[in-house]
C-alpha angles and dihedrals in degrees: 000000000000121000090230089060093046093052091056093061123093125243093260092049089049091053091049090047092054090050091049094049092045092052090048091050091051091050092050093048091048091051088048093055090053098045135352115272122236091223111033092170088078090075091056092046093051092051089051090049091051090050092050094050092045092051093051091045090054090049091053092047093052093051 
């Protein structure tokens, strides 16, 4: 997800996006514990996306 796209979202949408990405990360981690994933880099990318969204959400809340 691009930072420009994230910045266009509202605070409520950003909070929902964090929840959505966190749930997806949980599901992928759970699948990985059962059997190895074909693409393990997805976990790292999801963590980065969550961090981006949380950073921008914090910026919007402080302004």
